[in-house]
N, C-alpha and C positions, 0 to 999 in steps of 0.2 A: 359125598354123593354128587353125582352129574346130573345135568338136567336131561331128562328122558325125552323131552320134546327138542325141537330145534333151538339152536343158539339165537341171541338176538340178531335181528337183520337190520340193514340199513335203511329199509323202507320207512318213511315217516307217516304217522297217522294224520288224518284230517283233523282230529280233536285230541288235545291233550288229556281229555277225560276218558279216552278209550286206548287200550293197549294196541300194540301191532298184532299181526297174525300169530305171533309165537307167544303172545301173553305178556309182552315186556312194555312198561311205561318208561321210555328211556332206557336206562340200563337195569332197571328194577322189575321183578316180576318173574315170569318163567314157571317151570313145573319141575321141582326137584323132588322126586318121589322114589319109593321103593318099587322095584319090578313088579311086585304083587299088586300094586295099585294102578299100573300103567293102563290096564283095560278099562278100569272104572273111569279114570281121568280123561282118557282119550274118548270114551263114549260121551261123556259130558261136553267135552270140547267140540266134538262134531256135531252135537245134536242141540246144545242148549239155545242157540240163537234160532234155529229152525222151529223149535218146539214153542219157544217163548214169544215169538213173533207171529204165530199163526192165530187165525181170527178165533178159533175155538178156545185156545188158551187165554187170549186177551179178554174175551167176553166173560169167561169165568173168573179170571184174575181181578177184573175191574169190578165185577159184581160183588166179590167177596171184600174188596177193599171198601166198597161202598157200604154194603149191608151188614157185614161182620166186623170189619175193623172199625168203621165210623168215618171214613174219608169223605171230603177233604178235612183235615184239621184246621182250626181257625189260625189266621195270623193275626195276632192281638197287639194293638198299639199300648205299650206300657207306659202310661202317662207319668207316674211318679218316678219311675226309673229314668225316663226322658228328662224330667225336670232335674234330677240329681247329677246326671252326666252331661246335661247340656247338649243333647243330641235327640234325634228322632228314633226311638229304640222300639222294634217290633219283635215279638217272641212267636216263633212258629211252635204251635202247641202240640207237639208229638206226645207229650204226656197224657193227652186225652184219648190217644188210640186205645182200642181194646187191648187189655193185659198192661197198659200203662207205659208204654214206650214204643219207639219206632221199630223194634226188632220184628215185630209181627208183619211188617210189610214184606220182608224178605222171607220169612217162614211160610207164609202164604204162597208165595211164588215157587219156593222150592219143593214144597209138598205136592204141588200140582205137576211140577217137572217130574218129581220122583214117581208118581202115579203112572205117568206116561212112559217112563222108562222101565216100569214093570217091578219096582222095588216093594218089598213087603216089610221092611224093618227100617227104622229111622234111629240114627245116633246123632248127638250134638254135644258140644262142649258149652260151658257157660261160667261167666265170672260174677258178675253181679246177680244173676240169676234171671234177668229179663228175657235173655235169648232162650234159656231153658223153659221158661214159662211159655213163651211164644211158640216154641217147637212142640211142647206138650199140648198146647191148646189146639194147634191145627192137626196133630196126630189124633187127638180125641174126636175132633170134627170129622175126619176122614177114617177113623177106625183102624189105625196103623199102630203096630207096637213102637214104643218110644223108650230109649235109654238115654239119659243125660248124664255126662261126666262133669263134675265140679270138684274144685280143690276142697279139701277137708277143712281149711281155714275159712273159705268162702261159704261153705255149708253153714258154719256157725254164725258168721256175721250177716248172712242173707237168709235167715231162717224162714221168715215169712214166705219168700219165694220158693224155697225148698218144700214147704207145706203145700203151696199152691201147685206145684209140679206133681206131688204125689196124689193130691185130690183128683188131678186131671188124668191119673192113671199111668204116669210116667215112672220108670225106675231110676232113681238117682244114685249113681255110683260115685264114691268118693275117690279122689286122687290124693295119694298119701305120699308122694315122693316129692323131692325138691322143696319149693316154698309153699306146696299145697294150694296154689291158687290157679290162675287162668292158664298159664302156660303148661302147667302139669296136666290140667284136665284136657287140654288139647292133645298132649302126648298120648294119653290114655284113649282118647277118641280114635286117633289115628291108628293106634295098636288094634283096636277093635276092628276097625275098617280093614286092616290088613288080613285080620283072621276071618273076616265074613264079606269077602269082596262081592259075591254073586247076588245076595238078595238085599244088601244094605245100601242106604244112601246116607251120607253124611252131610248134615245141614250145617254147614260153617255159618256163624253168626256175624263175623267181622269181614271187612274187605281185605282179607289176607288169606293165604293158602296157595296151593298150585293153581295155575291157570286151568280152568276159566273162572274159579271162585272170585277173586277180586272184582272182575268185571260182572259177573253174574249178580253177585251181592249189591254192587253199585247200581247197576240197572234197575233191580227191584226197589232199591232205596231212592232212586232218582225222582220219583213221585213227589218227594219232599220240595225239591227246588223247582219242579214243575208247577207245583201248587203256589209256591212262593211267588213266582214271576206273575201268575195271573192275579193272586190276591194283592200283590204290592201295587200292580197297575191300577187296581180299583182304589187302593188307599191313596196313592201319591200321583197317578198318572203316568208313572214309569215303571217298567217291570224289573228294573236293576237297582239294587241298594248300592250304597257306597261301600259297606262292608258286610260280609256274612261270616258269622263266628260259630264255631262248633268245637266240642271237645273231641280229642283224638286219642284212642287206645289202639286197637286194631284199625278202627275208624269207619265203621259203616254208616253211622248217623251223619258224620262229616262228609263222607263221600257222596251221600245223597243230597245233603244241603248245598254242596259246593258244584255238583255235577253240571247243571245248566249255565253256570256262571264262569266256569273255567276258562272258556275261550273269550271271555269279555274282559280285557285288561282294566277297565275302569272299575270293576268290582273287586275290591281287596279281599283276599281270603286269609282268614284267621284261624290257624289250627292250634287249639289249646290242648297241651299235655300236662301230666301230672308231674310235678317237681317233688312230691312226698315231703320229706322233712327238710328239703333244700337241695338244689340241683346237685351239688358237690358234697351233700352230707353222707353219702354212702347209702342212704335209703331214699331212693328217687326212681321215677319212671320216665325221666325227661330224655327220651330217646334221641331226639334231634340234636341235643347238646352232647350227649354222652355216647351215642351209638356210632358205629362203623358199619361198612358195608359187609353183609355176610348172608348166610342162608338160615332161615328159621321156619318150620311148619310149612315147607314145601315151596317157598319162594325166595328170591334174592331181594332183599331190602336193607333197611338200617336197623341195626339191633344193638343192644347193650351186651358186650362180650369182652372177654379178657384177650390179651394178645395171642393166646393160643386157641382162640375160638370157643372157649367155654361161656355158656350164658351167664351173665351176671344177673343175680336175683333183683327183680324190681321191687319197689314199694310205693303203694299209694293207699290213702285212706279209702279211696274209692276202688271197689272190686272190679269195675268195669275198665278202669284205666290202669290196673296193676299188671302190666304186661311189658316185656322187654323189647318189643319192637313196634313198628307201625306198618300199615299197609303199603304195598308198593306204589300205588298211585300217590300217596301222601309223601313217600320218600322222594318221588320224582318231583312233585310240586314244591316241595320245601328246599330240596337241594338246587333246583333251577331258579329259585327266587319267586315263583309264581305265588307261593303261599308263604306267610309269615307264621313262625312257631313262637308261642308264648307259653312259658312254663309256670305253673300255678301250684303253690304249696298246699298241703292239707290244711294249715291255719287259714290261708285266704279262701280256700273252698268252703270251709265251715262258716267263716264270717259272712260270706256272700250267700250262702244257703239261708241264713238267719235274715239277712238283709232283704233278700227277694220275698221271703215268706212275709216279712212284716211291712213290706212296701207294696207289694202287689197282690198279697193273699195266696200266693202259690208256693208250696213247698217243693222244691226241685230235687231230683236225684243227685247224689253227690257228683256224678259225672257232670250233669249239667251246671252244678254249682261252679265247677272249674271254669265252664264257658263265661259264666256271668262275672266271675272274678277278673277275666281278662279285661273287661271294661274299664277297670282301674287303671290298666297300664297302656291304654289306647289314647292318643292325641286327637280327641274328637272335637268337631266343631258344630255349631247350632244347626247347621244346614244338612249335616251328615245323616244318612239313613242307614241304620244298622239293624240287621236281622240277626238274632240269636236263636240258634236251634235248641229249643227246650226238649231234649231228647227222652226225658222220662220223669215220672213223678217220684217223690221222695218217701213214699210209704215203706218201701224195702229197706230204707236207711234210718228209719226212726230209731232203732235200737242204738245205731252209732251216734246219731244226733244226740239221744238222751244221755248217753255216756260221755261224749266229748264236750257237749255244751252244759252238763249238769242240769238238765231239765227236770 
């Protein structure tokens, strides 16, 4: 499949956090799409910035973030974690957002955009279920039809979120091909969009997909790092931490947490991915180590694939990180050395989920538990200020925790 938009240009962007005019972060990005989706993607590309920057949009979006989502979320000084690791550790509490994770920041923005584009039907993909819940939530709020595609395996391991989506009025459709996880749910959602291009908007939940999705999702999530800067200045006198740490699957929470720090070299960016049962175990999602350049779900990025381009099935105990690729912005940051990738096993994630629960009284989502586990492998000093993006709460993962930890 060829890029239906233009090829990468030699034009450099002002910020590494933003793609060039053709949707590329360095050599990653673009819009590799079927002809049937060209009109929809082009309509988005031509209008998303004009619409989202308008005063009317910003007024409604900010009001919903404040009054419906509950922003700003706290930046919490984790005293006992700080004592344990010998550094100043702050938690950005995205788990306190309405619906329990950062995902709602993006779905609120995209539902307002879809309305202004005249769309009457919403589809979405979900892995951990948080994006599905967030999409179902805003569709209920606005009275719009909602279909969520979810891998059959994820439907079983994320049953509470499936129930929440259905209670909110969404139809949950299982993806039964491949590994029956996030990748396959995304495939099904794209097929739906191809068959219903006129009245349907696809709310992608990760910082991946054809341009303009990676940039659009990142901009909606950038409220996270915007708030971190203001809150950290109140806490420490400086808006910039020494480290910002976030888990990366497709990468929307990380994109939002990193965004306003990307052009500040003194801030070290730590992207935490899932190593599953071990990076080289054959059951892993450590894309930065195992991946090569290729195209997945509409963009050129780094993904796990065979020599002949077949997707290698990923594995992670965390449904939200069980994906064979990473967003193009993250691929660019990691390959250029701006971000450091750390791979965390299932076992480490489970250990640190328990540790954080019993140290700070917070049960994190399995995705966020990976981010906490990275602290174990960082060379921290007492003076270091570290912000960990606590992207979601662990309610959805209690069944996995009970089975895996014999609770």
